[in-house]
C-alpha positions as CSV (number, residue, x, y, z in Angstrom):
1,M,-1.3,-138.9,67.9
2,G,-1.6,-135.1,67.9
3,E,-3.4,-133.3,70.8
4,K,-6.1,-131.9,68.5
5,A,-6.9,-135.3,67.1
6,Q,-7.0,-136.8,70.6
7,L,-9.3,-134.0,71.8
8,L,-11.7,-134.7,68.9
9,K,-11.7,-138.4,69.6
10,K,-12.6,-137.7,73.2
11,R,-15.4,-135.5,71.9
12,I,-16.7,-138.4,69.7
13,I,-16.5,-140.8,72.7
14,K,-18.4,-138.4,74.9
15,N,-21.2,-137.9,72.3
16,L,-21.5,-141.7,71.7
17,Y,-21.6,-142.2,75.5
18,Y,-24.6,-139.9,75.8
19,C,-26.5,-140.8,72.6
20,K,-25.4,-144.4,72.0
21,T,-25.5,-144.4,68.2
22,F,-24.7,-141.8,65.6
23,S,-24.0,-141.7,61.9
24,S,-20.8,-140.1,60.7
25,A,-22.8,-137.1,59.4
26,E,-24.5,-136.6,62.8
27,L,-21.1,-136.8,64.6
28,S,-19.5,-134.3,62.3
29,V,-22.2,-131.8,63.3
30,K,-21.7,-132.7,67.0
31,I,-17.9,-132.2,66.9
32,D,-18.2,-129.3,64.5
33,K,-15.7,-130.8,62.0
34,S,-15.9,-131.8,58.3
35,L,-17.4,-135.1,57.4
36,P,-14.1,-136.4,55.8
37,L,-12.2,-135.7,59.1
38,T,-14.9,-137.2,61.2
39,I,-14.9,-140.4,59.1
40,K,-11.1,-140.5,59.4
41,L,-11.3,-140.2,63.2
42,L,-14.0,-142.9,63.3
43,N,-11.9,-145.3,61.2
44,E,-9.0,-144.8,63.6
45,L,-11.2,-145.4,66.6
46,M,-12.6,-148.6,65.0
47,E,-9.0,-149.8,64.4
48,D,-8.3,-149.2,68.1
49,G,-11.5,-151.2,69.0
50,V,-13.1,-148.1,70.6
51,V,-16.0,-147.7,68.1
52,I,-18.0,-150.3,66.4
53,E,-20.4,-150.3,63.5
54,T,-23.9,-151.2,64.6
55,G,-25.8,-151.5,61.3
56,Y,-27.8,-149.0,59.3
57,A,-30.2,-146.3,60.3
58,P,-33.9,-146.8,59.4
59,S,-34.7,-146.0,55.8
60,T,-36.0,-142.5,55.0
61,G,-36.0,-143.0,51.2
62,G,-32.4,-142.6,50.4
63,R,-29.2,-144.5,51.1
64,R,-29.2,-145.6,54.8
65,P,-26.2,-144.3,56.8
66,V,-23.9,-146.6,58.8
67,M,-24.4,-146.1,62.5
68,Y,-21.6,-146.1,65.1
69,S,-21.5,-146.9,68.8
70,L,-18.9,-147.3,71.5
71,D,-17.6,-150.6,72.6
72,K,-19.2,-150.5,76.0
73,N,-16.2,-151.8,77.8
74,V,-13.6,-149.5,76.3
75,L,-13.7,-147.2,79.4
76,F,-15.1,-147.4,82.9
77,V,-16.1,-144.9,85.5
78,I,-16.0,-145.3,89.3
79,S,-19.3,-143.9,90.4
80,V,-20.0,-142.9,94.1
81,A,-23.4,-141.9,95.4
82,M,-23.5,-140.6,99.0
83,D,-26.2,-139.3,101.3
84,Q,-26.0,-138.4,105.0
85,F,-26.0,-142.1,106.0
86,I,-25.4,-144.5,103.1
87,T,-22.7,-144.6,100.5
88,R,-22.8,-146.7,97.3
89,I,-19.9,-147.4,95.0
90,A,-20.2,-148.9,91.5
91,I,-18.1,-149.4,88.4
92,L,-20.1,-148.5,85.3
93,N,-19.2,-149.1,81.7
94,M,-20.1,-146.8,78.8
95,N,-23.7,-148.2,78.7
96,N,-24.0,-147.2,82.4
97,E,-24.1,-150.9,83.3
98,T,-22.6,-152.1,86.6
99,V,-19.7,-154.4,85.8
100,A,-19.1,-155.5,89.4
101,S,-21.3,-155.9,92.4
102,E,-22.3,-152.5,93.8
103,V,-20.8,-151.9,97.2
104,K,-23.2,-150.3,99.7
105,F,-22.3,-149.4,103.3
106,E,-23.4,-147.2,106.1
107,L,-21.2,-144.0,106.4
108,P,-22.6,-141.2,108.5
109,I,-20.8,-138.1,107.3
110,A,-22.1,-135.3,109.6
111,G,-19.6,-134.7,112.4
112,N,-17.6,-137.8,111.4
113,P,-13.8,-137.0,111.2
114,D,-13.1,-140.5,109.8
115,A,-15.6,-140.3,107.0
116,L,-13.1,-139.2,104.3
117,S,-10.5,-141.8,105.1
118,I,-13.2,-144.5,105.2
119,L,-14.5,-143.3,101.8
120,A,-11.1,-143.3,100.2
121,E,-10.3,-146.8,101.6
122,R,-13.6,-148.3,100.3
123,I,-13.1,-146.7,96.8
124,K,-9.5,-148.1,96.7
125,K,-10.8,-151.6,97.7
126,V,-13.4,-151.5,94.9
127,I,-10.8,-150.5,92.3
128,D,-8.3,-153.1,93.5
129,T,-11.0,-155.9,93.6
130,A,-12.2,-155.1,90.1
131,N,-8.7,-155.5,88.7
132,I,-9.4,-153.0,85.9
133,P,-6.3,-151.3,84.5
134,K,-6.2,-147.7,85.6
135,N,-5.7,-146.5,82.0
136,K,-9.2,-147.9,81.3
137,I,-10.8,-145.8,84.1
138,A,-12.0,-142.4,82.8
139,G,-12.2,-141.0,86.4
140,I,-14.2,-141.0,89.6
141,G,-17.5,-139.2,90.0
142,I,-18.9,-138.5,93.5
143,G,-22.3,-137.2,94.4
144,M,-22.8,-136.0,97.9
145,P,-25.0,-133.8,100.0
146,G,-23.9,-130.3,101.0
147,F,-22.9,-126.9,99.6
148,I,-20.5,-127.8,96.8
149,D,-18.5,-125.5,94.7
150,V,-18.1,-127.6,91.6
151,K,-15.4,-125.4,90.0
152,K,-13.2,-125.4,93.2
153,G,-14.0,-129.0,94.1
154,I,-15.0,-128.0,97.7
155,N,-17.8,-129.3,99.9
156,Y,-18.4,-126.6,102.5
157,S,-20.7,-128.9,104.5
158,F,-19.0,-132.3,104.8
159,L,-15.6,-134.1,104.2
160,Q,-13.5,-131.0,104.5
161,T,-9.7,-131.2,104.1
162,A,-6.9,-129.0,105.2
163,G,-4.8,-127.2,102.6
164,K,-6.4,-128.9,99.5
165,S,-9.8,-129.0,98.0
166,L,-11.7,-132.3,98.4
167,R,-11.3,-132.9,94.7
168,E,-7.5,-132.3,94.8
169,F,-7.2,-134.5,97.9
170,L,-8.9,-137.4,96.2
171,S,-7.3,-136.9,92.8
172,D,-3.9,-137.1,94.5
173,E,-5.0,-140.1,96.5
174,F,-6.0,-142.1,93.4
175,K,-3.8,-140.6,90.8
176,M,-6.7,-140.1,88.4
177,P,-9.4,-137.4,87.7
178,V,-12.0,-137.0,90.5
179,F,-15.1,-134.8,90.2
180,I,-17.6,-134.0,92.9
181,D,-21.1,-132.4,92.8
182,N,-24.2,-132.1,94.9
183,D,-26.3,-135.3,94.9
184,S,-29.5,-133.5,93.7
185,S,-27.6,-131.8,90.9
186,L,-26.3,-135.2,89.7
187,I,-29.7,-136.8,89.9
188,A,-30.9,-134.0,87.6
189,L,-27.9,-134.5,85.3
190,A,-28.9,-138.2,85.0
191,E,-32.5,-137.3,84.2
192,L,-31.3,-134.8,81.6
193,K,-28.9,-137.1,79.8
194,F,-30.6,-140.5,80.2
195,G,-34.0,-140.0,81.9
196,A,-37.4,-138.3,81.7
197,A,-35.8,-134.8,81.2
198,R,-33.9,-135.8,78.0
199,G,-34.8,-133.4,75.2
200,K,-36.7,-131.1,77.7
201,K,-35.8,-127.4,77.9
202,D,-37.1,-126.6,81.4
203,A,-37.5,-129.2,84.1
204,M,-37.4,-129.4,87.9
205,V,-36.0,-132.7,89.4
206,I,-37.0,-133.3,93.0
207,N,-34.7,-135.5,95.1
208,A,-37.0,-136.9,97.8
209,G,-34.9,-138.4,100.5
210,W,-33.5,-137.5,103.9
211,G,-34.0,-133.9,102.7
212,V,-36.0,-132.6,99.7
213,G,-33.3,-131.7,97.2
214,L,-33.8,-130.0,93.8
215,G,-31.9,-130.1,90.5
216,M,-32.8,-127.4,88.0
217,I,-32.7,-127.8,84.2
218,L,-33.0,-124.5,82.4
219,N,-32.8,-124.1,78.6
220,G,-31.7,-127.7,78.3
221,E,-28.8,-127.4,80.7
222,L,-28.1,-128.1,84.3
223,F,-28.3,-124.9,86.3
224,R,-26.1,-124.7,89.4
225,G,-26.3,-121.0,90.2
226,N,-23.4,-118.6,90.9
227,N,-21.4,-120.9,93.3
228,G,-23.2,-124.2,92.6
229,F,-25.6,-123.8,95.5
230,A,-28.9,-123.4,93.4
231,G,-31.7,-125.7,94.3
232,E,-31.9,-125.6,98.1
233,F,-35.5,-126.6,97.9
234,S,-35.4,-128.3,101.3
235,H,-35.0,-125.0,103.1
236,L,-38.0,-123.1,101.7
237,P,-39.6,-121.7,104.9
238,L,-43.1,-123.0,104.2
239,F,-44.4,-123.9,107.7
240,N,-45.0,-122.2,111.0
241,N,-44.3,-125.4,112.9
242,N,-41.5,-124.2,115.2
243,K,-39.5,-127.3,114.1
244,L,-35.8,-126.7,114.0
245,C,-34.2,-127.8,110.7
246,R,-30.6,-129.0,110.5
247,C,-29.8,-125.8,108.7
248,G,-30.6,-123.9,111.9
249,K,-33.8,-122.3,110.7
250,T,-37.4,-123.3,111.5
251,G,-40.3,-124.3,109.3
252,C,-38.3,-125.6,106.4
253,L,-40.0,-127.9,103.8
254,E,-37.6,-130.6,105.0
255,T,-39.1,-130.5,108.5
256,E,-42.4,-131.7,107.2
257,A,-41.8,-133.6,104.0
258,S,-38.5,-135.5,104.2
259,L,-38.3,-139.3,104.6
260,L,-36.8,-138.7,108.1
261,E,-39.9,-136.9,109.1
262,V,-42.1,-139.7,107.6
263,I,-40.1,-142.2,109.7
264,E,-40.6,-140.1,112.9
265,K,-44.3,-139.7,112.3
266,A,-44.6,-143.5,111.7
267,R,-42.9,-144.1,115.1
268,D,-45.2,-141.6,116.8
269,G,-48.3,-143.2,115.2
270,I,-47.3,-146.7,116.2
271,R,-46.7,-145.6,119.8
272,A,-50.1,-143.9,119.8
273,G,-51.8,-147.2,118.7
274,R,-52.4,-146.5,115.0
275,L,-53.7,-149.7,113.2
276,S,-51.0,-150.8,110.8
277,K,-48.9,-153.7,109.7
278,L,-45.9,-151.5,110.8
279,K,-45.2,-152.8,114.3
280,E,-41.7,-151.5,114.9
281,I,-39.6,-148.9,113.1
282,P,-35.8,-149.3,113.4
283,V,-34.3,-146.3,115.3
284,E,-30.7,-146.4,114.0
285,H,-31.2,-147.5,110.4
286,A,-33.1,-144.9,108.4
287,E,-32.8,-146.7,105.1
288,E,-34.4,-149.9,106.5
289,A,-37.1,-147.8,108.2
290,S,-38.0,-145.9,105.1
291,Q,-38.1,-149.1,103.0
292,L,-40.5,-150.7,105.5
293,I,-42.9,-147.8,105.3
294,I,-42.8,-147.7,101.5
295,T,-43.2,-151.5,101.2
296,A,-46.2,-151.3,103.6
297,A,-47.7,-148.6,101.5
298,H,-47.4,-150.7,98.3
299,E,-49.1,-153.5,100.1
300,G,-52.1,-151.3,100.9
301,D,-51.3,-150.3,104.5
302,Q,-53.6,-147.3,105.1
303,F,-51.3,-145.7,107.7
304,A,-48.2,-145.9,105.5
305,I,-50.1,-144.5,102.5
306,E,-51.4,-141.7,104.7
307,L,-47.8,-140.8,105.8
308,L,-46.4,-140.7,102.3
309,S,-49.4,-138.9,100.9
310,E,-49.1,-136.2,103.6
311,A,-45.4,-135.7,102.7
312,G,-46.3,-135.7,99.0
313,Y,-48.9,-133.0,99.5
314,K,-46.3,-130.8,101.3
315,I,-43.7,-131.4,98.5
316,G,-46.5,-130.4,96.1
317,R,-46.8,-127.1,98.0
318,G,-43.2,-126.5,97.3
319,V,-43.6,-127.6,93.7
320,A,-46.4,-125.0,93.3
321,I,-43.8,-122.3,94.2
322,L,-41.4,-123.7,91.6
323,I,-44.1,-123.6,88.9
324,H,-44.9,-119.9,89.7
325,L,-41.2,-119.0,89.6
326,M,-39.9,-121.2,86.8
327,N,-42.8,-122.3,84.7
328,P,-41.3,-125.7,84.0
329,E,-42.5,-128.1,81.3
330,L,-41.8,-131.1,83.6
331,V,-41.4,-131.9,87.3
332,I,-39.7,-135.2,88.0
333,L,-39.7,-137.0,91.4
334,S,-36.4,-138.9,91.5
335,G,-33.9,-140.3,94.0
336,R,-34.6,-142.5,96.9
337,G,-38.2,-141.3,97.4
338,S,-39.2,-142.5,93.9
339,F,-39.4,-146.0,95.4
340,A,-42.9,-145.0,96.5
341,G,-43.9,-144.6,92.9
342,K,-47.4,-143.5,92.0
343,I,-48.4,-143.0,95.6
344,W,-46.8,-139.6,95.3
345,N,-48.8,-138.5,92.2
346,A,-52.2,-137.7,93.6
347,P,-51.1,-135.7,96.7
348,I,-48.5,-133.7,94.7
349,Q,-51.1,-132.9,92.0
350,Q,-53.7,-132.0,94.6
351,A,-51.3,-129.5,96.2
352,I,-50.6,-128.0,92.7
353,N,-54.3,-127.8,92.0
354,E,-54.9,-126.0,95.3
355,H,-51.9,-123.6,95.4
356,C,-51.1,-122.9,91.7
357,I,-52.7,-120.4,89.3
358,P,-54.3,-122.8,86.8
359,R,-53.0,-120.9,83.8
360,L,-49.4,-121.6,85.0
361,A,-49.9,-125.2,86.1
362,V,-51.9,-126.5,83.1
363,N,-48.9,-127.3,81.0
364,T,-46.6,-128.7,83.7
365,T,-46.5,-132.5,83.9
366,V,-45.4,-134.4,87.1
367,E,-43.7,-137.7,86.6
368,I,-42.0,-140.4,88.7
369,S,-38.5,-141.2,87.6
370,A,-37.8,-144.4,85.8
371,L,-34.1,-144.1,86.9
372,G,-35.1,-143.9,90.5
373,Y,-32.5,-144.7,93.1
374,T,-29.9,-145.4,90.4
375,A,-30.0,-141.8,89.2
376,E,-27.3,-140.5,91.4
377,L,-24.8,-143.3,90.4
378,I,-25.6,-142.6,86.7
379,G,-25.3,-138.8,87.3
380,A,-21.9,-139.3,89.0
381,A,-20.7,-141.3,85.9
382,A,-22.1,-138.6,83.6
383,L,-20.2,-135.9,85.6
384,V,-16.9,-137.7,84.7
385,M,-17.9,-137.9,81.0
386,E,-19.0,-134.3,81.0
387,N,-15.4,-133.4,81.8
388,Y,-13.7,-136.2,79.8
389,E,-12.5,-134.1,76.9
390,K,-11.1,-131.4,79.3
391,Q,-8.8,-133.9,81.1
392,P,-5.1,-133.8,80.5
393,N,-4.0,-135.9,77.6
394,V,-3.0,-138.8,79.7
395,K,-2.5,-142.2,77.9
396,H,-5.8,-144.1,77.8
397,M,-6.3,-147.6,76.3
398,A,-9.0,-145.9,74.3
399,F,-6.3,-144.7,71.9
400,S,-3.6,-146.3,70.0
401,S,0.1,-145.4,70.3
402,N,0.1,-143.6,67.0
């Protein structure tokens, strides 16, 4: 099979991964090739078991076109979602379905010289346990916090390596393509391709977690900035609170609105005798602590609702700045914090009402993500497929030996 034909087949696979079903005419537009050539490529992909016919499009008055989809198990992606404390690894098929049990473990990455070797070992174990042939794995996508240069494959904040970029180190380790990006950017990519931002031109995606991250969608594309560092929403200096942020500055949004701050205020309140079903907040397990607070809020605990509402209002103050600067159509609250659901809506909207010029805010909608905590895993898979057609023409089981 010629390199040009293989590239076009990869392009078809990529488009079907994102949009699930297309007619041959729609695909010919997507890959910018003639309809006869597109049909020829589709027939070859069907012979190889990569593409399947999925029936006919709804009638619009003329002959209904045949629709095509991927066999969802023709390729797989190793998807890794990291934050400062927790790492999750999953194998996703072309429908973004988990095909083996998701692996989740504590892995503090700040100041941890063993973090990279532990990560590599756990990824290897997941691959070995799944027993999927390597030529059916499109690659490994990893979302992680930090200042990440996507083009160079470097994380300037965590998991640094000597002599090689992080991406090169891991690619050599696993002998397959590896791609890394900031966790908030990948959450935004997931929302753009599969979530609430699909079809939107301008949207801001808030990653409410241990910090308050931001992924920016501008003109229908993920915006990373000059070096990939755009969206450091967490470090807007909004408060005169004299609280030192992990970035070394004081008064950052993160120091008042992160889930870590919510946990700390919960502990302070309990010690001060606040009435609540929250009796004890774990000191060493932030994930368990945050989930306890969110669960209590869902069960109507007034103190827990107050804590999340206060954080939501302060996030809303930051959102008001984004609306003034970017005039987005949509603001999406995604990531770990979206577990709190509609509890966020009222305080964020209240802050927008108080701090935004009405003419600017009137056409901006705030939504809670339906993808939620799975967004980073899906975004990491999408990162691999974004780069799928650019990968060297290694032999994949997706193609015949022709």
